[in-house]
DRENZADO-237473 format. One record per atom (N, C-alpha, C, O): residue number from 1; x negated, y negated, z; chain; atom name. Coordinates in nm, 4 decimals. Each point is the difference from the previous one (the first is absolute). Last residue first. Layout:
! DRENZADO-237473
[atom NUM [X Y Z] 'A' 'CA'],
...
***
This chain:
! DRENZADO-237473
[atom 58 [1.1503 -4.6993 0.7244] 'A' 'N'],
[atom 58 [0.0154 -0.0565 -0.1798] 'A' 'CA'],
[atom 58 [0.1227 -0.1544 0.0726] 'A' 'C'],
[atom 58 [0.0486 -0.0820 -0.0779] 'A' 'O'],
[atom 57 [-0.4251 0.5600 0.3324] 'A' 'N'],
[atom 57 [0.0489 -0.0611 -0.0321] 'A' 'CA'],
[atom 57 [0.1142 -0.1634 -0.1214] 'A' 'C'],
[atom 57 [-0.0665 -0.0326 -0.0983] 'A' 'O'],
[atom 56 [-0.3840 0.3961 0.3204] 'A' 'N'],
[atom 56 [0.0983 -0.0008 -0.2148] 'A' 'CA'],
[atom 56 [0.1759 -0.0977 0.0209] 'A' 'C'],
[atom 56 [0.0807 -0.0178 -0.0913] 'A' 'O'],
[atom 55 [-0.4288 0.0312 0.4518] 'A' 'N'],
[atom 55 [-0.0090 -0.0828 -0.1115] 'A' 'CA'],
[atom 55 [0.0054 -0.0081 -0.1310] 'A' 'C'],
[atom 55 [-0.0249 -0.0678 -0.0997] 'A' 'O'],
[atom 54 [0.1952 0.2938 0.4948] 'A' 'N'],
[atom 54 [-0.0164 -0.0877 0.0198] 'A' 'CA'],
[atom 54 [-0.1152 -0.1951 -0.0713] 'A' 'C'],
[atom 54 [-0.0209 -0.1197 0.0194] 'A' 'O'],
[atom 53 [0.0958 0.6293 -0.0696] 'A' 'N'],
[atom 53 [0.1219 0.0043 0.0200] 'A' 'CA'],
[atom 53 [-0.0392 -0.2580 -0.0214] 'A' 'C'],
[atom 53 [0.0071 -0.0938 -0.0794] 'A' 'O'],
[atom 52 [-0.4341 0.3605 -0.0932] 'A' 'N'],
[atom 52 [0.1252 0.0101 0.1710] 'A' 'CA'],
[atom 52 [0.1336 0.0215 -0.0445] 'A' 'C'],
[atom 52 [0.0155 0.0734 -0.0976] 'A' 'O'],
[atom 51 [-0.4023 0.1086 -0.2945] 'A' 'N'],
[atom 51 [0.0267 -0.1683 0.0826] 'A' 'CA'],
[atom 51 [0.1348 0.0626 0.1388] 'A' 'C'],
[atom 51 [0.0739 0.0954 0.0242] 'A' 'O'],
[atom 50 [-0.4553 0.3006 -0.1967] 'A' 'N'],
[atom 50 [0.1640 -0.1176 -0.0417] 'A' 'CA'],
[atom 50 [-0.0748 -0.1081 0.0862] 'A' 'C'],
[atom 50 [-0.0909 -0.0222 0.0800] 'A' 'O'],
[atom 49 [-0.2014 0.2796 -0.0066] 'A' 'N'],
[atom 49 [-0.0415 -0.0983 -0.1336] 'A' 'CA'],
[atom 49 [0.0824 -0.0047 -0.0239] 'A' 'C'],
[atom 49 [0.0078 -0.0828 -0.0907] 'A' 'O'],
[atom 48 [0.0017 0.3579 0.4259] 'A' 'N'],
[atom 48 [-0.0886 -0.1275 0.0826] 'A' 'CA'],
[atom 48 [0.0058 -0.1018 -0.1369] 'A' 'C'],
[atom 48 [-0.0241 -0.1202 0.0122] 'A' 'O'],
[atom 47 [0.2339 0.5230 -0.1046] 'A' 'N'],
[atom 47 [0.0748 -0.0593 0.1624] 'A' 'CA'],
[atom 47 [-0.0811 -0.1530 -0.0101] 'A' 'C'],
[atom 47 [0.0482 -0.1133 -0.0012] 'A' 'O'],
[atom 46 [-0.2778 0.4695 -0.2324] 'A' 'N'],
[atom 46 [0.1245 -0.0349 -0.0730] 'A' 'CA'],
[atom 46 [0.0713 -0.0910 0.0712] 'A' 'C'],
[atom 46 [0.0176 -0.0948 -0.0765] 'A' 'O'],
[atom 45 [-0.3135 0.3137 0.3744] 'A' 'N'],
[atom 45 [-0.1333 -0.1111 -0.1286] 'A' 'CA'],
[atom 45 [0.1647 -0.0236 -0.0732] 'A' 'C'],
[atom 45 [0.0599 -0.0841 0.0670] 'A' 'O'],
[atom 44 [0.1386 0.4072 0.2399] 'A' 'N'],
[atom 44 [-0.1171 -0.1401 0.0518] 'A' 'CA'],
[atom 44 [-0.0486 -0.0858 -0.1333] 'A' 'C'],
[atom 44 [0.0543 -0.0993 -0.0486] 'A' 'O'],
[atom 43 [0.1050 0.5004 -0.0783] 'A' 'N'],
[atom 43 [0.1241 -0.0544 0.0622] 'A' 'CA'],
[atom 43 [-0.1251 -0.1504 0.0227] 'A' 'C'],
[atom 43 [-0.0569 -0.0820 -0.0721] 'A' 'O'],
[atom 42 [-0.3004 0.3238 -0.2616] 'A' 'N'],
[atom 42 [0.1278 -0.0255 0.1467] 'A' 'CA'],
[atom 42 [0.1239 -0.0200 0.0251] 'A' 'C'],
[atom 42 [0.0356 -0.0568 -0.1033] 'A' 'O'],
[atom 41 [-0.4407 0.2291 -0.3565] 'A' 'N'],
[atom 41 [0.1057 -0.1502 0.1201] 'A' 'CA'],
[atom 41 [0.0633 0.0776 0.1220] 'A' 'C'],
[atom 41 [0.0544 0.1099 0.0110] 'A' 'O'],
[atom 40 [-0.5494 -0.0455 -0.3523] 'A' 'N'],
[atom 40 [0.1538 0.0498 0.0832] 'A' 'CA'],
[atom 40 [0.0219 -0.0708 0.0528] 'A' 'C'],
[atom 40 [-0.0619 -0.0813 0.0687] 'A' 'O'],
[atom 39 [-0.2256 0.2686 -0.4923] 'A' 'N'],
[atom 39 [0.0044 -0.0966 0.1408] 'A' 'CA'],
[atom 39 [0.1089 0.0647 0.0301] 'A' 'C'],
[atom 39 [0.0654 0.0985 -0.0343] 'A' 'O'],
[atom 38 [-0.2405 0.0144 -0.4130] 'A' 'N'],
[atom 38 [-0.0798 -0.0648 -0.0037] 'A' 'CA'],
[atom 38 [0.0413 -0.0808 0.1456] 'A' 'C'],
[atom 38 [-0.0450 -0.1141 0.0110] 'A' 'O'],
[atom 37 [0.0524 0.5617 -0.2844] 'A' 'N'],
[atom 37 [0.0011 -0.0195 0.0178] 'A' 'CA'],
[atom 37 [-0.0521 -0.1230 0.0867] 'A' 'C'],
[atom 37 [-0.1091 0.0179 0.0541] 'A' 'O'],
[atom 36 [0.3014 0.1405 -0.5169] 'A' 'N'],
[atom 36 [-0.1178 0.0460 0.0662] 'A' 'CA'],
[atom 36 [-0.0093 -0.1090 0.1373] 'A' 'C'],
[atom 36 [0.0049 -0.1203 -0.0256] 'A' 'O'],
[atom 35 [0.2452 0.1000 -0.3493] 'A' 'N'],
[atom 35 [0.0493 0.1685 0.0428] 'A' 'CA'],
[atom 35 [-0.1278 0.0394 0.0745] 'A' 'C'],
[atom 35 [-0.0501 0.1121 0.0097] 'A' 'O'],
[atom 34 [0.1163 -0.5438 -0.2055] 'A' 'N'],
[atom 34 [0.0017 0.0857 -0.1197] 'A' 'CA'],
[atom 34 [-0.0489 0.1186 0.1011] 'A' 'C'],
[atom 34 [-0.0996 0.0663 -0.0291] 'A' 'O'],
[atom 33 [0.1479 -0.2651 0.4059] 'A' 'N'],
[atom 33 [-0.0337 -0.2015 -0.0730] 'A' 'CA'],
[atom 33 [-0.0449 0.1813 -0.1294] 'A' 'C'],
[atom 33 [-0.0783 0.0855 0.0415] 'A' 'O'],
[atom 32 [0.3672 -0.0987 0.4116] 'A' 'N'],
[atom 32 [-0.0623 0.0236 -0.1709] 'A' 'CA'],
[atom 32 [0.0416 -0.0590 -0.0094] 'A' 'C'],
[atom 32 [0.0969 -0.0746 0.0138] 'A' 'O'],
[atom 31 [-0.0230 0.0863 0.5568] 'A' 'N'],
[atom 31 [-0.0571 -0.0785 -0.1305] 'A' 'CA'],
[atom 31 [-0.0463 0.0809 -0.0758] 'A' 'C'],
[atom 31 [-0.0866 0.0740 0.0466] 'A' 'O'],
[atom 30 [0.3469 0.0977 0.4113] 'A' 'N'],
[atom 30 [-0.0835 0.0401 -0.1026] 'A' 'CA'],
[atom 30 [0.0320 -0.1458 -0.1039] 'A' 'C'],
[atom 30 [0.1157 -0.0324 -0.0264] 'A' 'O'],
[atom 29 [0.1706 0.0406 0.4587] 'A' 'N'],
[atom 29 [-0.0267 0.0154 -0.1516] 'A' 'CA'],
[atom 29 [-0.1018 0.0590 -0.0431] 'A' 'C'],
[atom 29 [0.0604 0.1044 -0.0250] 'A' 'O'],
[atom 28 [0.1548 -0.1148 0.5690] 'A' 'N'],
[atom 28 [-0.0565 -0.0095 -0.0363] 'A' 'CA'],
[atom 28 [-0.0112 0.0400 -0.1743] 'A' 'C'],
[atom 28 [0.0080 0.1212 -0.0199] 'A' 'O'],
[atom 27 [0.2648 -0.0409 0.3347] 'A' 'N'],
[atom 27 [0.0011 -0.1434 0.0672] 'A' 'CA'],
[atom 27 [-0.1995 -0.0690 -0.1053] 'A' 'C'],
[atom 27 [-0.0694 -0.1012 0.0098] 'A' 'O'],
[atom 26 [0.5994 0.4163 0.0009] 'A' 'N'],
[atom 26 [-0.1474 0.0252 -0.0479] 'A' 'CA'],
[atom 26 [-0.0229 -0.1310 0.0464] 'A' 'C'],
[atom 26 [0.0814 -0.0913 0.0143] 'A' 'O'],
[atom 25 [0.4234 0.2818 -0.1752] 'A' 'N'],
[atom 25 [-0.0790 -0.0648 0.1455] 'A' 'CA'],
[atom 25 [-0.1581 0.0759 0.0472] 'A' 'C'],
[atom 25 [-0.0156 0.1122 0.0482] 'A' 'O'],
[atom 24 [0.2829 -0.2374 -0.5003] 'A' 'N'],
[atom 24 [-0.0558 0.1419 0.0369] 'A' 'CA'],
[atom 24 [-0.0778 0.0581 0.0811] 'A' 'C'],
[atom 24 [-0.0965 0.0759 -0.0085] 'A' 'O'],
[atom 23 [0.3442 -0.4513 -0.0171] 'A' 'N'],
[atom 23 [0.0648 0.0981 -0.1005] 'A' 'CA'],
[atom 23 [-0.0190 0.0916 0.0298] 'A' 'C'],
[atom 23 [0.0728 0.0911 0.0392] 'A' 'O'],
[atom 22 [-0.3630 -0.5017 0.0436] 'A' 'N'],
[atom 22 [0.1491 -0.0076 0.1619] 'A' 'CA'],
[atom 22 [0.0590 0.2134 -0.0898] 'A' 'C'],
[atom 22 [-0.0206 0.0966 0.0735] 'A' 'O'],
[atom 21 [-0.3604 -0.3197 -0.3312] 'A' 'N'],
[atom 21 [-0.0345 0.1498 0.1354] 'A' 'CA'],
[atom 21 [0.1658 0.0216 0.1200] 'A' 'C'],
[atom 21 [0.0452 0.0817 0.0803] 'A' 'O'],
[atom 20 [0.0436 -0.3022 -0.4773] 'A' 'N'],
[atom 20 [-0.0958 0.0939 -0.0621] 'A' 'CA'],
[atom 20 [-0.0416 0.0786 0.1324] 'A' 'C'],
[atom 20 [0.0234 0.1156 0.0355] 'A' 'O'],
[atom 19 [0.0636 -0.5191 -0.0099] 'A' 'N'],
[atom 19 [0.1938 0.0540 -0.0340] 'A' 'CA'],
[atom 19 [-0.1206 0.1074 -0.0204] 'A' 'C'],
[atom 19 [-0.0907 -0.0368 0.0746] 'A' 'O'],
[atom 18 [-0.2237 -0.2770 -0.0054] 'A' 'N'],
[atom 18 [0.0696 0.0626 0.0908] 'A' 'CA'],
[atom 18 [0.1085 0.0501 0.0362] 'A' 'C'],
[atom 18 [0.0443 0.0140 0.1140] 'A' 'O'],
[atom 17 [-0.2353 -0.1146 -0.5692] 'A' 'N'],
[atom 17 [-0.1094 0.1521 0.1100] 'A' 'CA'],
[atom 17 [0.0875 -0.0845 0.0929] 'A' 'C'],
[atom 17 [0.1009 -0.0047 -0.0704] 'A' 'O'],
[atom 16 [0.1132 -0.2501 -0.1530] 'A' 'N'],
[atom 16 [0.0256 0.0514 -0.0260] 'A' 'CA'],
[atom 16 [-0.1679 0.1308 0.0255] 'A' 'C'],
[atom 16 [0.0320 0.1048 -0.0561] 'A' 'O'],
[atom 15 [-0.0098 -0.5141 0.2079] 'A' 'N'],
[atom 15 [0.1267 0.0407 -0.0015] 'A' 'CA'],
[atom 15 [0.0160 0.1653 -0.0121] 'A' 'C'],
[atom 15 [0.0250 0.0809 0.0894] 'A' 'O'],
[atom 14 [-0.4296 -0.2818 -0.2741] 'A' 'N'],
[atom 14 [-0.0357 -0.0097 0.1709] 'A' 'CA'],
[atom 14 [0.1808 0.1194 0.0282] 'A' 'C'],
[atom 14 [0.0093 0.1220 0.0128] 'A' 'O'],
[atom 13 [-0.2346 -0.1156 -0.4930] 'A' 'N'],
[atom 13 [0.0572 -0.0776 0.0637] 'A' 'CA'],
[atom 13 [0.0483 -0.0244 0.1576] 'A' 'C'],
[atom 13 [0.1223 0.0131 0.0040] 'A' 'O'],
[atom 12 [-0.4853 0.1544 -0.4089] 'A' 'N'],
[atom 12 [0.2003 0.0604 0.1237] 'A' 'CA'],
[atom 12 [0.0124 -0.0595 0.0564] 'A' 'C'],
[atom 12 [-0.0673 0.0210 0.1009] 'A' 'O'],
[atom 11 [-0.3678 -0.0150 -0.3231] 'A' 'N'],
[atom 11 [0.0824 -0.0729 -0.0164] 'A' 'CA'],
[atom 11 [0.1401 -0.0004 0.0634] 'A' 'C'],
[atom 11 [0.0771 -0.0866 0.0413] 'A' 'O'],
[atom 10 [-0.4379 0.4365 -0.0719] 'A' 'N'],
[atom 10 [-0.0402 -0.1606 0.1251] 'A' 'CA'],
[atom 10 [0.0806 -0.1599 -0.0059] 'A' 'C'],
[atom 10 [-0.0115 -0.1019 0.0682] 'A' 'O'],
[atom 9 [0.2109 0.6057 -0.0896] 'A' 'N'],
[atom 9 [-0.0980 -0.1045 -0.0892] 'A' 'CA'],
[atom 9 [-0.0392 -0.0999 0.0595] 'A' 'C'],
[atom 9 [0.0421 -0.0794 0.0841] 'A' 'O'],
[atom 8 [0.1889 0.6026 0.1374] 'A' 'N'],
[atom 8 [0.0278 -0.0896 -0.0446] 'A' 'CA'],
[atom 8 [-0.1252 -0.0752 -0.1385] 'A' 'C'],
[atom 8 [-0.0716 0.0719 -0.0697] 'A' 'O'],
[atom 7 [0.2573 0.4062 0.3350] 'A' 'N'],
[atom 7 [-0.1121 -0.0235 -0.0142] 'A' 'CA'],
[atom 7 [0.0690 -0.1840 -0.1092] 'A' 'C'],
[atom 7 [0.0782 0.0079 -0.0947] 'A' 'O'],
[atom 6 [0.0083 0.5399 0.3090] 'A' 'N'],
[atom 6 [0.0405 -0.1298 -0.0314] 'A' 'CA'],
[atom 6 [-0.0711 -0.0849 0.0485] 'A' 'C'],
[atom 6 [-0.0528 0.0076 0.1109] 'A' 'O'],
[atom 5 [0.0178 0.5399 -0.2309] 'A' 'N'],
[atom 5 [-0.0735 -0.1528 0.0957] 'A' 'CA'],
[atom 5 [0.0954 -0.1002 -0.0857] 'A' 'C'],
[atom 5 [0.0231 0.0013 -0.1209] 'A' 'O'],
[atom 4 [0.1702 0.5197 0.1264] 'A' 'N'],
[atom 4 [-0.0551 -0.1211 -0.0657] 'A' 'CA'],
[atom 4 [-0.0426 -0.0946 0.0788] 'A' 'C'],
[atom 4 [0.0681 -0.0369 0.0957] 'A' 'O'],
[atom 3 [-0.1214 0.5370 -0.0544] 'A' 'N'],
[atom 3 [0.0955 -0.1222 0.0911] 'A' 'CA'],
[atom 3 [-0.0679 -0.0864 -0.0893] 'A' 'C'],
[atom 3 [-0.1202 -0.0101 -0.0242] 'A' 'O'],
[atom 2 [0.1830 0.5336 -0.0313] 'A' 'N'],
[atom 2 [-0.0882 -0.0843 -0.0370] 'A' 'CA'],
[atom 2 [0.0674 -0.0946 0.0334] 'A' 'C'],
[atom 2 [0.1224 0.0088 -0.0104] 'A' 'O'],
[atom 1 [-0.1880 0.5333 0.0467] 'A' 'N'],
[atom 1 [0.0979 -0.1478 0.0187] 'A' 'CA'],
[atom 1 [-0.0846 -0.0833 0.0198] 'A' 'C'],
[atom 1 [-0.1087 0.0113 0.0567] 'A' 'O'],
***
């Protein structure tokens, strides 16, 4: 049995990556570019990079 590894690309939008993590109940995502591992992101990293609710108000 093979397990498909869930990955994102460097240009994946932050909110899309967070949605992938939430839907799959995971906290870390490998980042691949041209099929090769280039790093990883965590929920914490993505939250830190997201604008806060206070700065997003219009």
